[in-house]
C-alpha positions as CSV (number, residue, x, y, z in Angstrom):
1,M,-89.8,-14.0,-112.0
2,L,-87.4,-13.9,-115.0
3,N,-88.1,-11.0,-117.4
4,Y,-88.7,-13.4,-120.4
5,I,-91.4,-15.4,-118.5
6,R,-93.0,-12.3,-117.4
7,E,-92.9,-10.9,-121.0
8,N,-94.4,-14.2,-122.5
9,I,-97.2,-14.3,-119.9
10,D,-98.1,-10.8,-120.8
11,Y,-98.0,-11.8,-124.4
12,A,-100.3,-14.8,-123.9
13,Q,-102.8,-12.7,-121.9
14,E,-102.8,-10.0,-124.6
15,Q,-103.3,-12.3,-127.5
16,A,-106.2,-14.1,-125.6
17,K,-107.7,-10.8,-125.0
18,Q,-107.3,-9.3,-128.4
19,K,-108.5,-12.5,-130.3
20,L,-111.5,-13.4,-128.1
21,S,-112.3,-9.6,-128.4
22,L,-112.3,-9.6,-132.2
23,I,-114.9,-12.4,-132.1
24,L,-117.0,-11.3,-129.3
25,D,-117.4,-7.7,-130.6
26,N,-118.7,-8.9,-133.7
27,L,-121.5,-10.7,-131.8
28,G,-122.6,-7.7,-129.9
29,Y,-120.4,-8.3,-126.7
30,K,-118.4,-5.5,-124.9
31,L,-115.3,-5.8,-122.9
32,V,-116.5,-4.4,-119.4
33,T,-113.9,-5.9,-117.0
34,D,-110.2,-6.0,-117.4
35,L,-108.8,-6.4,-113.8
36,H,-105.2,-7.3,-113.2
37,N,-104.0,-8.1,-109.7
38,K,-100.1,-8.3,-109.7
39,E,-99.9,-8.6,-105.9
40,G,-99.3,-12.1,-104.5
41,I,-100.8,-14.6,-106.8
42,E,-101.1,-12.9,-110.2
43,T,-104.7,-13.0,-111.6
44,R,-106.4,-11.3,-114.5
45,I,-110.0,-11.3,-115.3
46,Y,-111.6,-10.4,-118.6
47,Q,-115.3,-10.2,-119.0
48,W,-117.4,-9.4,-122.1
49,I,-121.3,-8.9,-121.9
50,N,-123.8,-9.1,-124.5
51,L,-126.4,-6.8,-123.0
52,Q,-129.4,-7.9,-125.2
53,S,-129.0,-11.6,-124.3
54,K,-127.5,-10.9,-120.7
55,H,-124.8,-13.5,-121.4
56,C,-121.2,-13.0,-120.1
57,I,-118.0,-14.7,-121.4
58,Q,-115.0,-14.5,-119.0
59,L,-111.5,-15.4,-119.2
60,I,-109.5,-15.7,-116.0
61,W,-105.7,-16.0,-115.8
62,D,-104.5,-17.8,-112.6
63,G,-100.8,-17.1,-112.1
64,K,-100.4,-19.6,-109.3
65,E,-101.7,-22.6,-111.4
66,N,-100.7,-21.1,-114.8
67,W,-103.8,-21.7,-116.7
68,F,-106.6,-19.7,-118.5
69,D,-110.1,-20.5,-117.5
70,L,-112.8,-19.8,-120.1
71,G,-116.5,-19.6,-118.8
72,E,-119.8,-18.2,-119.3
73,F,-122.8,-17.2,-117.2
74,Q,-126.1,-15.3,-117.4
75,C,-125.8,-11.8,-115.9
76,T,-128.2,-10.9,-113.2
77,G,-126.8,-7.6,-112.2
78,N,-123.6,-8.4,-110.7
79,L,-120.6,-9.9,-112.7
80,D,-120.0,-12.8,-110.3
81,Y,-117.3,-14.7,-111.9
82,L,-117.5,-17.4,-109.2
83,N,-120.9,-18.6,-110.8
84,A,-119.5,-19.1,-114.1
85,T,-119.7,-22.5,-116.0
86,E,-116.4,-23.8,-117.3
87,I,-116.0,-23.8,-121.0
88,L,-112.3,-24.9,-121.0
89,L,-109.2,-24.8,-118.9
90,V,-106.1,-24.4,-120.7
91,P,-102.9,-25.0,-118.7
92,I,-99.8,-23.1,-119.6
93,R,-96.3,-24.9,-119.0
94,R,-93.6,-22.7,-117.8
95,G,-90.2,-23.4,-119.1
96,K,-88.7,-23.7,-122.7
97,L,-92.3,-24.0,-124.1
98,L,-93.4,-20.9,-122.8
99,N,-90.6,-19.0,-124.7
100,R,-92.2,-19.9,-128.0
101,K,-94.9,-17.7,-129.3
102,K,-96.0,-20.7,-131.6
103,Y,-96.8,-22.6,-128.2
104,I,-98.7,-19.5,-126.7
105,N,-100.6,-19.1,-130.1
106,R,-101.8,-22.8,-130.1
107,K,-103.1,-22.3,-126.4
108,V,-104.9,-19.2,-127.5
109,E,-106.3,-21.0,-130.6
110,M,-107.7,-23.7,-128.3
111,L,-109.7,-21.0,-126.2
112,I,-111.0,-19.6,-129.7
113,E,-112.2,-22.9,-130.8
114,A,-113.8,-23.6,-127.5
115,L,-115.5,-20.1,-127.6
116,K,-116.8,-20.7,-131.1
117,K,-118.5,-24.2,-130.0
118,I,-120.7,-22.3,-127.5
119,L,-121.7,-19.2,-129.5
């Protein structure tokens, strides 16, 4: 993978994590999962939990399909991301658009707006 693509994907992941964390931290959620699998198809999973309401928000990056999947579920002990209800699926196009921070920031803003609608 070209270095600039890798750097911009890392930037997108970090922006999404930071901006969602700002909102969720203020609502009593804590980031409890930050998994990054770089082998094979790259995946990244973030999970935030509100322990009072037992509500979980998660964000998955799928490196094969190049999308963010924002979801939610009620925690019953295990953090089973497979049982999440999808809130929003945001595809990220590789190529020239991925080189633009403005493009990435728009995609992250889509995640933020979708999150605000369900909270």
